Gaussian input, Z-matrix of N, CA and C with variables (Angstrom, degrees):
# hf/3-21g

backbone

0 1
 N
 C     1     B1
 C     2     B2     1     A1
 N     3     B3     2     A2     1     D1
 C     4     B4     3     A3     2     D2
 C     5     B5     4     A4     3     D3
 N     6     B6     5     A5     4     D4
 C     7     B7     6     A6     5     D5
 C     8     B8     7     A7     6     D6
 N     9     B9     8     A8     7     D7
 C    10    B10     9     A9     8     D8
 C    11    B11    10    A10     9     D9
 N    12    B12    11    A11    10    D10
 C    13    B13    12    A12    11    D11
 C    14    B14    13    A13    12    D12
 N    15    B15    14    A14    13    D13
 C    16    B16    15    A15    14    D14
 C    17    B17    16    A16    15    D15
 N    18    B18    17    A17    16    D16
 C    19    B19    18    A18    17    D17
 C    20    B20    19    A19    18    D18
 N    21    B21    20    A20    19    D19
 C    22    B22    21    A21    20    D20
 C    23    B23    22    A22    21    D21
 N    24    B24    23    A23    22    D22
 C    25    B25    24    A24    23    D23
 C    26    B26    25    A25    24    D24
 N    27    B27    26    A26    25    D25
 C    28    B28    27    A27    26    D26
 C    29    B29    28    A28    27    D27
 N    30    B30    29    A29    28    D28
 C    31    B31    30    A30    29    D29
 C    32    B32    31    A31    30    D30
 N    33    B33    32    A32    31    D31
 C    34    B34    33    A33    32    D32
 C    35    B35    34    A34    33    D33
 N    36    B36    35    A35    34    D34
 C    37    B37    36    A36    35    D35
 C    38    B38    37    A37    36    D36
 N    39    B39    38    A38    37    D37
 C    40    B40    39    A39    38    D38
 C    41    B41    40    A40    39    D39
 N    42    B42    41    A41    40    D40
 C    43    B43    42    A42    41    D41
 C    44    B44    43    A43    42    D42
 N    45    B45    44    A44    43    D43
 C    46    B46    45    A45    44    D44
 C    47    B47    46    A46    45    D45
 N    48    B48    47    A47    46    D46
 C    49    B49    48    A48    47    D47
 C    50    B50    49    A49    48    D48
 N    51    B51    50    A50    49    D49
 C    52    B52    51    A51    50    D50
 C    53    B53    52    A52    51    D51
 N    54    B54    53    A53    52    D52
 C    55    B55    54    A54    53    D53
 C    56    B56    55    A55    54    D54
 N    57    B57    56    A56    55    D55
 C    58    B58    57    A57    56    D56
 C    59    B59    58    A58    57    D57
 N    60    B60    59    A59    58    D58
 C    61    B61    60    A60    59    D59
 C    62    B62    61    A61    60    D60
 N    63    B63    62    A62    61    D61
 C    64    B64    63    A63    62    D62
 C    65    B65    64    A64    63    D63
 N    66    B66    65    A65    64    D64
 C    67    B67    66    A66    65    D65
 C    68    B68    67    A67    66    D66
 N    69    B69    68    A68    67    D67
 C    70    B70    69    A69    68    D68
 C    71    B71    70    A70    69    D69
 N    72    B72    71    A71    70    D70
 C    73    B73    72    A72    71    D71
 C    74    B74    73    A73    72    D72
 N    75    B75    74    A74    73    D73
 C    76    B76    75    A75    74    D74
 C    77    B77    76    A76    75    D75
 N    78    B78    77    A77    76    D76
 C    79    B79    78    A78    77    D77
 C    80    B80    79    A79    78    D78
 N    81    B81    80    A80    79    D79
 C    82    B82    81    A81    80    D80
 C    83    B83    82    A82    81    D81
 N    84    B84    83    A83    82    D82
 C    85    B85    84    A84    83    D83
 C    86    B86    85    A85    84    D84
 N    87    B87    86    A86    85    D85
 C    88    B88    87    A87    86    D86
 C    89    B89    88    A88    87    D87
 N    90    B90    89    A89    88    D88
 C    91    B91    90    A90    89    D89
 C    92    B92    91    A91    90    D90
 N    93    B93    92    A92    91    D91
 C    94    B94    93    A93    92    D92
 C    95    B95    94    A94    93    D93
 N    96    B96    95    A95    94    D94
 C    97    B97    96    A96    95    D95
 C    98    B98    97    A97    96    D96
 N    99    B99    98    A98    97    D97
 C   100   B100    99    A99    98    D98
 C   101   B101   100   A100    99    D99
 N   102   B102   101   A101   100   D100
 C   103   B103   102   A102   101   D101
 C   104   B104   103   A103   102   D102
 N   105   B105   104   A104   103   D103
 C   106   B106   105   A105   104   D104
 C   107   B107   106   A106   105   D105
 N   108   B108   107   A107   106   D106
 C   109   B109   108   A108   107   D107
 C   110   B110   109   A109   108   D108
 N   111   B111   110   A110   109   D109
 C   112   B112   111   A111   110   D110
 C   113   B113   112   A112   111   D111
 N   114   B114   113   A113   112   D112
 C   115   B115   114   A114   113   D113
 C   116   B116   115   A115   114   D114
 N   117   B117   116   A116   115   D115
 C   118   B118   117   A117   116   D116
 C   119   B119   118   A118   117   D117
 N   120   B120   119   A119   118   D118
 C   121   B121   120   A120   119   D119
 C   122   B122   121   A121   120   D120
 N   123   B123   122   A122   121   D121
 C   124   B124   123   A123   122   D122
 C   125   B125   124   A124   123   D123
 N   126   B126   125   A125   124   D124
 C   127   B127   126   A126   125   D125
 C   128   B128   127   A127   126   D126
 N   129   B129   128   A128   127   D127
 C   130   B130   129   A129   128   D128
 C   131   B131   130   A130   129   D129
 N   132   B132   131   A131   130   D130
 C   133   B133   132   A132   131   D131
 C   134   B134   133   A133   132   D132
 N   135   B135   134   A134   133   D133
 C   136   B136   135   A135   134   D134
 C   137   B137   136   A136   135   D135
 N   138   B138   137   A137   136   D136
 C   139   B139   138   A138   137   D137
 C   140   B140   139   A139   138   D138
 N   141   B141   140   A140   139   D139
 C   142   B142   141   A141   140   D140
 C   143   B143   142   A142   141   D141
 N   144   B144   143   A143   142   D142
 C   145   B145   144   A144   143   D143
 C   146   B146   145   A145   144   D144
 N   147   B147   146   A146   145   D145
 C   148   B148   147   A147   146   D146
 C   149   B149   148   A148   147   D147
 N   150   B150   149   A149   148   D148
 C   151   B151   150   A150   149   D149
 C   152   B152   151   A151   150   D150
 N   153   B153   152   A152   151   D151
 C   154   B154   153   A153   152   D152
 C   155   B155   154   A154   153   D153
 N   156   B156   155   A155   154   D154
 C   157   B157   156   A156   155   D155
 C   158   B158   157   A157   156   D156
 N   159   B159   158   A158   157   D157
 C   160   B160   159   A159   158   D158
 C   161   B161   160   A160   159   D159
 N   162   B162   161   A161   160   D160
 C   163   B163   162   A162   161   D161
 C   164   B164   163   A163   162   D162
 N   165   B165   164   A164   163   D163
 C   166   B166   165   A165   164   D164
 C   167   B167   166   A166   165   D165
 N   168   B168   167   A167   166   D166
 C   169   B169   168   A168   167   D167
 C   170   B170   169   A169   168   D168
 N   171   B171   170   A170   169   D169
 C   172   B172   171   A171   170   D170
 C   173   B173   172   A172   171   D171
 N   174   B174   173   A173   172   D172
 C   175   B175   174   A174   173   D173
 C   176   B176   175   A175   174   D174
 N   177   B177   176   A176   175   D175
 C   178   B178   177   A177   176   D176
 C   179   B179   178   A178   177   D177
 N   180   B180   179   A179   178   D178
 C   181   B181   180   A180   179   D179
 C   182   B182   181   A181   180   D180
 N   183   B183   182   A182   181   D181
 C   184   B184   183   A183   182   D182
 C   185   B185   184   A184   183   D183
 N   186   B186   185   A185   184   D184
 C   187   B187   186   A186   185   D185
 C   188   B188   187   A187   186   D186
 N   189   B189   188   A188   187   D187
 C   190   B190   189   A189   188   D188
 C   191   B191   190   A190   189   D189
 N   192   B192   191   A191   190   D190
 C   193   B193   192   A192   191   D191
 C   194   B194   193   A193   192   D192
 N   195   B195   194   A194   193   D193
 C   196   B196   195   A195   194   D194
 C   197   B197   196   A196   195   D195
 N   198   B198   197   A197   196   D196
 C   199   B199   198   A198   197   D197
 C   200   B200   199   A199   198   D198
 N   201   B201   200   A200   199   D199
 C   202   B202   201   A201   200   D200
 C   203   B203   202   A202   201   D201
 N   204   B204   203   A203   202   D202
 C   205   B205   204   A204   203   D203
 C   206   B206   205   A205   204   D204
 N   207   B207   206   A206   205   D205
 C   208   B208   207   A207   206   D206
 C   209   B209   208   A208   207   D207
 N   210   B210   209   A209   208   D208
 C   211   B211   210   A210   209   D209
 C   212   B212   211   A211   210   D210
 N   213   B213   212   A212   211   D211
 C   214   B214   213   A213   212   D212
 C   215   B215   214   A214   213   D213
 N   216   B216   215   A215   214   D214
 C   217   B217   216   A216   215   D215
 C   218   B218   217   A217   216   D216
 N   219   B219   218   A218   217   D217
 C   220   B220   219   A219   218   D218
 C   221   B221   220   A220   219   D219
 N   222   B222   221   A221   220   D220
 C   223   B223   222   A222   221   D221
 C   224   B224   223   A223   222   D222
 N   225   B225   224   A224   223   D223
 C   226   B226   225   A225   224   D224
 C   227   B227   226   A226   225   D225
 N   228   B228   227   A227   226   D226
 C   229   B229   228   A228   227   D227
 C   230   B230   229   A229   228   D228
 N   231   B231   230   A230   229   D229
 C   232   B232   231   A231   230   D230
 C   233   B233   232   A232   231   D231
 N   234   B234   233   A233   232   D232
 C   235   B235   234   A234   233   D233
 C   236   B236   235   A235   234   D234
 N   237   B237   236   A236   235   D235
 C   238   B238   237   A237   236   D236
 C   239   B239   238   A238   237   D237
 N   240   B240   239   A239   238   D238
 C   241   B241   240   A240   239   D239
 C   242   B242   241   A241   240   D240
 N   243   B243   242   A242   241   D241
 C   244   B244   243   A243   242   D242
 C   245   B245   244   A244   243   D243
 N   246   B246   245   A245   244   D244
 C   247   B247   246   A246   245   D245
 C   248   B248   247   A247   246   D246
 N   249   B249   248   A248   247   D247
 C   250   B250   249   A249   248   D248
 C   251   B251   250   A250   249   D249
 N   252   B252   251   A251   250   D250
 C   253   B253   252   A252   251   D251
 C   254   B254   253   A253   252   D252
 N   255   B255   254   A254   253   D253
 C   256   B256   255   A255   254   D254
 C   257   B257   256   A256   255   D255
 N   258   B258   257   A257   256   D256
 C   259   B259   258   A258   257   D257
 C   260   B260   259   A259   258   D258
 N   261   B261   260   A260   259   D259
 C   262   B262   261   A261   260   D260
 C   263   B263   262   A262   261   D261
 N   264   B264   263   A263   262   D262
 C   265   B265   264   A264   263   D263
 C   266   B266   265   A265   264   D264
 N   267   B267   266   A266   265   D265
 C   268   B268   267   A267   266   D266
 C   269   B269   268   A268   267   D267
 N   270   B270   269   A269   268   D268
 C   271   B271   270   A270   269   D269
 C   272   B272   271   A271   270   D270
 N   273   B273   272   A272   271   D271
 C   274   B274   273   A273   272   D272
 C   275   B275   274   A274   273   D273
 N   276   B276   275   A275   274   D274
 C   277   B277   276   A276   275   D275
 C   278   B278   277   A277   276   D276
 N   279   B279   278   A278   277   D277
 C   280   B280   279   A279   278   D278
 C   281   B281   280   A280   279   D279
 N   282   B282   281   A281   280   D280
 C   283   B283   282   A282   281   D281
 C   284   B284   283   A283   282   D282
 N   285   B285   284   A284   283   D283
 C   286   B286   285   A285   284   D284
 C   287   B287   286   A286   285   D285
 N   288   B288   287   A287   286   D286
 C   289   B289   288   A288   287   D287
 C   290   B290   289   A289   288   D288

   B1=1.4488
   B2=1.5286
   B3=1.3119
   B4=1.4612
   B5=1.5239
   B6=1.3307
   B7=1.4641
   B8=1.5184
   B9=1.3260
   B10=1.4592
   B11=1.5234
   B12=1.3367
   B13=1.4635
   B14=1.5233
   B15=1.3328
   B16=1.4678
   B17=1.5185
   B18=1.3360
   B19=1.4615
   B20=1.5251
   B21=1.3337
   B22=1.4621
   B23=1.5220
   B24=1.3321
   B25=1.4599
   B26=1.5158
   B27=1.3246
   B28=1.4658
   B29=1.5192
   B30=1.3183
   B31=1.4580
   B32=1.5279
   B33=1.3229
   B34=1.4583
   B35=1.5215
   B36=1.2974
   B37=1.4579
   B38=1.5259
   B39=1.3219
   B40=1.4519
   B41=1.5061
   B42=1.3208
   B43=1.4665
   B44=1.5289
   B45=1.3279
   B46=1.4632
   B47=1.5261
   B48=1.3286
   B49=1.4703
   B50=1.5280
   B51=1.3195
   B52=1.4711
   B53=1.5278
   B54=1.3229
   B55=1.4667
   B56=1.5285
   B57=1.3301
   B58=1.4666
   B59=1.5235
   B60=1.3276
   B61=1.4622
   B62=1.5194
   B63=1.3312
   B64=1.4702
   B65=1.5232
   B66=1.3273
   B67=1.4648
   B68=1.5277
   B69=1.3263
   B70=1.4651
   B71=1.5293
   B72=1.3208
   B73=1.4689
   B74=1.5291
   B75=1.3203
   B76=1.4711
   B77=1.5348
   B78=1.3329
   B79=1.4719
   B80=1.5365
   B81=1.3129
   B82=1.4640
   B83=1.5257
   B84=1.3331
   B85=1.4571
   B86=1.5329
   B87=1.3256
   B88=1.4685
   B89=1.5253
   B90=1.3331
   B91=1.4592
   B92=1.5216
   B93=1.3153
   B94=1.4661
   B95=1.5161
   B96=1.3250
   B97=1.4604
   B98=1.5222
   B99=1.3175
   B100=1.4557
   B101=1.5185
   B102=1.3283
   B103=1.4656
   B104=1.5164
   B105=1.3168
   B106=1.4544
   B107=1.5199
   B108=1.3139
   B109=1.4612
   B110=1.5214
   B111=1.3314
   B112=1.4599
   B113=1.5164
   B114=1.3353
   B115=1.4595
   B116=1.5211
   B117=1.3126
   B118=1.4656
   B119=1.5266
   B120=1.3225
   B121=1.4612
   B122=1.5216
   B123=1.3152
   B124=1.4591
   B125=1.5235
   B126=1.3283
   B127=1.4609
   B128=1.5263
   B129=1.3167
   B130=1.4624
   B131=1.5242
   B132=1.3247
   B133=1.4593
   B134=1.5232
   B135=1.3307
   B136=1.4631
   B137=1.5266
   B138=1.3224
   B139=1.4551
   B140=1.5212
   B141=1.3241
   B142=1.4630
   B143=1.5258
   B144=1.3358
   B145=1.4605
   B146=1.5224
   B147=1.3282
   B148=1.4599
   B149=1.5285
   B150=1.3253
   B151=1.4577
   B152=1.5188
   B153=1.3365
   B154=1.4676
   B155=1.5295
   B156=1.3244
   B157=1.4638
   B158=1.5234
   B159=1.3303
   B160=1.4616
   B161=1.5248
   B162=1.3239
   B163=1.4553
   B164=1.5180
   B165=1.3123
   B166=1.4663
   B167=1.5313
   B168=1.3285
   B169=1.4622
   B170=1.5278
   B171=1.3239
   B172=1.4695
   B173=1.5296
   B174=1.3208
   B175=1.4644
   B176=1.5331
   B177=1.3265
   B178=1.4670
   B179=1.5254
   B180=1.3388
   B181=1.4673
   B182=1.5257
   B183=1.3252
   B184=1.4669
   B185=1.5323
   B186=1.3174
   B187=1.4697
   B188=1.5243
   B189=1.3298
   B190=1.4673
   B191=1.5255
   B192=1.3409
   B193=1.4670
   B194=1.5257
   B195=1.3211
   B196=1.4659
   B197=1.5276
   B198=1.3201
   B199=1.4652
   B200=1.5229
   B201=1.3314
   B202=1.4707
   B203=1.5224
   B204=1.3305
   B205=1.4669
   B206=1.5266
   B207=1.3174
   B208=1.4655
   B209=1.5271
   B210=1.3408
   B211=1.4686
   B212=1.5277
   B213=1.3309
   B214=1.4616
   B215=1.5163
   B216=1.3240
   B217=1.4600
   B218=1.5282
   B219=1.3304
   B220=1.4569
   B221=1.5272
   B222=1.3366
   B223=1.4648
   B224=1.5161
   B225=1.3319
   B226=1.4662
   B227=1.5164
   B228=1.3099
   B229=1.4627
   B230=1.5196
   B231=1.3368
   B232=1.4619
   B233=1.5188
   B234=1.3157
   B235=1.4547
   B236=1.5261
   B237=1.3274
   B238=1.4602
   B239=1.5272
   B240=1.3165
   B241=1.4697
   B242=1.5266
   B243=1.3325
   B244=1.4678
   B245=1.5224
   B246=1.3404
   B247=1.4595
   B248=1.5257
   B249=1.3271
   B250=1.4657
   B251=1.5286
   B252=1.3315
   B253=1.4672
   B254=1.5257
   B255=1.3334
   B256=1.4693
   B257=1.5220
   B258=1.3383
   B259=1.4599
   B260=1.5238
   B261=1.3247
   B262=1.4547
   B263=1.5234
   B264=1.3158
   B265=1.4587
   B266=1.5239
   B267=1.3198
   B268=1.4559
   B269=1.5192
   B270=1.3299
   B271=1.4603
   B272=1.5218
   B273=1.3215
   B274=1.4616
   B275=1.5180
   B276=1.3354
   B277=1.4595
   B278=1.5139
   B279=1.3290
   B280=1.4616
   B281=1.5317
   B282=1.3317
   B283=1.4597
   B284=1.5191
   B285=1.3274
   B286=1.4654
   B287=1.5237
   B288=1.3272
   B289=1.4753
   B290=1.5068
   A1=108.52
   A2=115.89
   A3=122.16
   A4=109.83
   A5=114.97
   A6=120.74
   A7=109.17
   A8=115.44
   A9=123.39
   A10=107.92
   A11=116.25
   A12=122.53
   A13=107.69
   A14=117.23
   A15=122.95
   A16=108.95
   A17=116.03
   A18=121.99
   A19=107.72
   A20=117.44
   A21=121.84
   A22=109.12
   A23=115.68
   A24=120.25
   A25=111.53
   A26=115.86
   A27=120.64
   A28=109.59
   A29=115.37
   A30=120.70
   A31=110.69
   A32=115.78
   A33=122.64
   A34=108.00
   A35=117.04
   A36=121.51
   A37=111.18
   A38=116.67
   A39=121.75
   A40=117.90
   A41=119.22
   A42=120.73
   A43=110.75
   A44=116.35
   A45=119.81
   A46=110.26
   A47=117.21
   A48=121.00
   A49=111.32
   A50=117.43
   A51=121.04
   A52=111.62
   A53=116.57
   A54=120.37
   A55=110.42
   A56=117.09
   A57=119.03
   A58=111.06
   A59=118.05
   A60=121.32
   A61=112.18
   A62=116.74
   A63=120.91
   A64=109.68
   A65=116.43
   A66=120.25
   A67=110.75
   A68=116.99
   A69=121.65
   A70=110.99
   A71=116.43
   A72=120.47
   A73=111.79
   A74=116.74
   A75=121.68
   A76=112.10
   A77=117.38
   A78=123.91
   A79=111.66
   A80=115.69
   A81=122.51
   A82=107.24
   A83=116.59
   A84=121.87
   A85=111.01
   A86=116.75
   A87=122.03
   A88=107.92
   A89=116.81
   A90=122.12
   A91=112.14
   A92=116.46
   A93=121.18
   A94=108.05
   A95=115.60
   A96=120.62
   A97=108.57
   A98=115.98
   A99=121.94
   A100=107.45
   A101=116.19
   A102=118.76
   A103=109.47
   A104=114.30
   A105=120.19
   A106=108.92
   A107=114.88
   A108=121.02
   A109=107.05
   A110=116.00
   A111=122.11
   A112=106.87
   A113=115.25
   A114=122.41
   A115=108.34
   A116=120.06
   A117=121.58
   A118=112.70
   A119=117.96
   A120=120.85
   A121=111.71
   A122=114.20
   A123=123.58
   A124=108.50
   A125=117.24
   A126=121.41
   A127=108.43
   A128=116.11
   A129=120.64
   A130=109.18
   A131=114.68
   A132=121.94
   A133=106.86
   A134=115.86
   A135=121.38
   A136=109.58
   A137=116.16
   A138=122.27
   A139=105.43
   A140=117.03
   A141=120.92
   A142=110.84
   A143=114.66
   A144=122.35
   A145=108.44
   A146=116.43
   A147=122.09
   A148=112.53
   A149=117.63
   A150=122.28
   A151=115.17
   A152=118.66
   A153=122.53
   A154=111.75
   A155=116.41
   A156=121.69
   A157=111.78
   A158=114.72
   A159=120.83
   A160=108.02
   A161=116.38
   A162=120.57
   A163=111.14
   A164=115.22
   A165=122.04
   A166=111.39
   A167=115.07
   A168=120.82
   A169=109.57
   A170=116.48
   A171=121.48
   A172=110.84
   A173=116.94
   A174=121.91
   A175=111.00
   A176=116.69
   A177=121.06
   A178=110.01
   A179=117.12
   A180=120.84
   A181=110.74
   A182=116.79
   A183=120.98
   A184=110.75
   A185=117.45
   A186=120.67
   A187=111.00
   A188=117.01
   A189=120.37
   A190=111.06
   A191=117.31
   A192=120.36
   A193=110.28
   A194=116.61
   A195=120.78
   A196=110.59
   A197=116.81
   A198=121.29
   A199=110.27
   A200=117.06
   A201=120.56
   A202=110.98
   A203=116.60
   A204=120.04
   A205=110.87
   A206=116.16
   A207=121.26
   A208=111.67
   A209=116.91
   A210=119.89
   A211=113.25
   A212=117.57
   A213=120.80
   A214=114.06
   A215=116.50
   A216=122.05
   A217=109.10
   A218=116.17
   A219=121.43
   A220=107.30
   A221=117.07
   A222=121.76
   A223=107.72
   A224=115.41
   A225=120.95
   A226=108.96
   A227=115.84
   A228=121.14
   A229=108.27
   A230=115.81
   A231=121.44
   A232=108.39
   A233=115.87
   A234=120.17
   A235=109.96
   A236=115.93
   A237=121.89
   A238=111.81
   A239=117.57
   A240=121.31
   A241=112.01
   A242=117.63
   A243=121.26
   A244=110.19
   A245=116.65
   A246=120.72
   A247=111.09
   A248=116.66
   A249=119.85
   A250=110.76
   A251=117.03
   A252=121.26
   A253=111.84
   A254=117.14
   A255=120.33
   A256=111.65
   A257=117.25
   A258=120.80
   A259=112.35
   A260=116.25
   A261=120.64
   A262=109.96
   A263=115.01
   A264=121.71
   A265=107.57
   A266=116.62
   A267=121.05
   A268=107.46
   A269=115.77
   A270=121.45
   A271=108.54
   A272=116.35
   A273=120.75
   A274=113.46
   A275=116.83
   A276=121.04
   A277=113.97
   A278=117.18
   A279=121.51
   A280=108.87
   A281=116.44
   A282=120.94
   A283=109.52
   A284=115.78
   A285=122.12
   A286=109.14
   A287=116.85
   A288=121.31
   A289=110.83
   D1=145.38
   D2=178.08
   D3=-116.93
   D4=162.14
   D5=178.64
   D6=-147.20
   D7=162.18
   D8=176.74
   D9=-111.77
   D10=129.60
   D11=177.10
   D12=-112.40
   D13=126.41
   D14=176.90
   D15=-113.56
   D16=133.70
   D17=178.63
   D18=-129.14
   D19=126.24
   D20=-178.08
   D21=-141.97
   D22=140.36
   D23=175.17
   D24=162.87
   D25=-175.40
   D26=178.26
   D27=-64.30
   D28=137.38
   D29=-179.56
   D30=-65.04
   D31=142.52
   D32=176.37
   D33=-160.60
   D34=167.69
   D35=177.75
   D36=-69.83
   D37=142.93
   D38=169.25
   D39=86.58
   D40=7.63
   D41=-177.06
   D42=-61.64
   D43=-53.23
   D44=-177.68
   D45=-62.67
   D46=-40.07
   D47=179.31
   D48=-61.27
   D49=-43.95
   D50=-178.55
   D51=-66.03
   D52=-47.96
   D53=-177.00
   D54=-68.05
   D55=-46.56
   D56=179.92
   D57=-66.00
   D58=-28.99
   D59=175.85
   D60=-62.89
   D61=-41.80
   D62=176.56
   D63=-62.33
   D64=-45.27
   D65=-179.62
   D66=-62.91
   D67=-41.30
   D68=178.43
   D69=-60.98
   D70=-45.19
   D71=-179.57
   D72=-60.58
   D73=-31.63
   D74=-179.17
   D75=-93.02
   D76=3.80
   D77=-178.66
   D78=60.51
   D79=42.93
   D80=176.52
   D81=-101.66
   D82=125.89
   D83=-177.07
   D84=-90.75
   D85=131.87
   D86=176.22
   D87=-85.07
   D88=116.83
   D89=-179.52
   D90=-89.00
   D91=-37.81
   D92=-178.78
   D93=-154.01
   D94=153.15
   D95=-176.83
   D96=-149.85
   D97=136.33
   D98=173.64
   D99=-132.97
   D100=129.01
   D101=178.71
   D102=-140.60
   D103=150.51
   D104=177.39
   D105=-151.20
   D106=159.80
   D107=175.02
   D108=-117.53
   D109=122.25
   D110=177.69
   D111=-111.12
   D112=106.85
   D113=-171.53
   D114=55.14
   D115=-115.31
   D116=-178.93
   D117=-98.70
   D118=9.54
   D119=-174.55
   D120=-110.00
   D121=132.13
   D122=179.44
   D123=-96.78
   D124=134.64
   D125=173.89
   D126=-132.90
   D127=138.98
   D128=178.84
   D129=-145.76
   D130=139.08
   D131=173.89
   D132=-125.29
   D133=130.21
   D134=178.70
   D135=-122.40
   D136=140.08
   D137=167.75
   D138=-101.71
   D139=121.80
   D140=-176.00
   D141=-123.02
   D142=152.42
   D143=178.09
   D144=-104.26
   D145=122.30
   D146=-177.99
   D147=-97.11
   D148=7.58
   D149=-174.13
   D150=-59.43
   D151=-31.51
   D152=-178.86
   D153=-110.59
   D154=12.55
   D155=-174.78
   D156=-58.68
   D157=137.60
   D158=172.89
   D159=-91.92
   D160=128.98
   D161=-179.10
   D162=90.30
   D163=-173.80
   D164=-176.53
   D165=-93.40
   D166=165.36
   D167=174.84
   D168=-61.81
   D169=-38.63
   D170=178.25
   D171=-60.82
   D172=-41.17
   D173=178.08
   D174=-64.31
   D175=-40.31
   D176=177.60
   D177=-63.69
   D178=-44.85
   D179=178.22
   D180=-58.60
   D181=-41.36
   D182=179.85
   D183=-65.70
   D184=-40.73
   D185=178.17
   D186=-64.49
   D187=-39.84
   D188=177.65
   D189=-69.30
   D190=-34.19
   D191=175.92
   D192=-63.24
   D193=-43.77
   D194=178.13
   D195=-63.25
   D196=-39.76
   D197=177.24
   D198=-63.44
   D199=-41.63
   D200=-178.99
   D201=-61.57
   D202=-38.96
   D203=177.51
   D204=-67.84
   D205=-40.21
   D206=-178.83
   D207=-62.35
   D208=-42.70
   D209=-174.94
   D210=-100.10
   D211=-2.25
   D212=177.32
   D213=69.90
   D214=37.39
   D215=-179.10
   D216=-124.21
   D217=161.82
   D218=170.82
   D219=-91.34
   D220=122.99
   D221=177.62
   D222=-126.11
   D223=126.80
   D224=178.37
   D225=-129.97
   D226=142.85
   D227=174.50
   D228=-127.69
   D229=135.79
   D230=179.00
   D231=-136.72
   D232=140.72
   D233=177.11
   D234=-64.40
   D235=143.01
   D236=-178.81
   D237=-58.45
   D238=-30.43
   D239=-177.47
   D240=-58.56
   D241=-30.22
   D242=177.88
   D243=-62.13
   D244=-43.06
   D245=-178.76
   D246=-70.07
   D247=-37.42
   D248=177.60
   D249=-65.06
   D250=-41.23
   D251=-178.78
   D252=-64.40
   D253=-30.13
   D254=-179.42
   D255=-67.23
   D256=-18.35
   D257=-176.90
   D258=-107.82
   D259=17.37
   D260=177.92
   D261=-113.24
   D262=148.62
   D263=178.27
   D264=-123.78
   D265=136.61
   D266=175.96
   D267=-99.32
   D268=119.71
   D269=-177.79
   D270=-127.74
   D271=111.37
   D272=178.88
   D273=60.34
   D274=35.53
   D275=179.40
   D276=84.31
   D277=-1.07
   D278=179.86
   D279=-110.84
   D280=134.47
   D281=179.29
   D282=-88.33
   D283=125.96
   D284=179.02
   D285=-112.07
   D286=136.47
   D287=176.73
   D288=-89.55

């Protein structure tokens, strides 16, 4: 299973280190990452693989919530299936991509 992690907030030192550290501790692999700084604001989107994750998805969300409080950033994680479902249409009982 894959998930999308979004990180947004005021730029500061150590953001990537803190977030990737949480993922490392939970054995979550980072597949792709895009980050940018817009004026004083840091934004990052990660595609992660949860296939070898230790613990539950709920536990990972809680660890990221604790990290967000520690670094003063907004961190959200959503399962990839949510994004796939947004691009599907059900027509006459049949799902179309």
